C-alpha positions, 0 to 999 in steps of 0.5 A, a space after each residue: 196904594 196912594 200915600 196920604 198926606 198928613 193923615 193925622 192933621 199935624 201940619 195944620 195943627 203946627 201951622 195954626 199953633 205958630 200963627 194966629 190966622 183969625 182976621 189975617 191976610 194969608 198968602 199960601 205960595 205953592 197951594 197946588 190943588 188946594 187940599 191944605 188951603 181949604 183946611 184952614 180957609 175959615 180963619 183968615 180974613 183973606 186967603 190967597 192961594 198962589 200956584 203956577 199950575 192952572 190945572 191945579 188951581 181949577 181943582 183947588 176951586 172945585 174943592 171949596 164952596 160955590 161962593 168962596 168969598 174970602 178965598 182967591 186962587 191966583 196963577 203966578 210963580 213966587 218969583 213974580 208975585 202980582 202983589 204989593 209989599 206988605 199986603 199979607 200978614 202971614 205967608 206960607 211956603 211949605 211942601 212946594 218945590 
């Protein structure tokens, strides 16, 4: 049996309670295959999922709509992000290693 990650949705509830995502520019470091990313994708003005694994990013893109609009997946490591300082309002780094 494959374990379910956060089947009750507590992780998402805590994240949304801690941060106002409406209209924010959000960076999710270590987005993996986008399972968590797409759960809150409707709130931010811009959502960037960052991950070094190209195969995971392909899967992440497949999970969303054909025209994801404000959701972008970028391949990079957290130690060398291709963004300027101050670009994001919220940065999420959880469940990554």
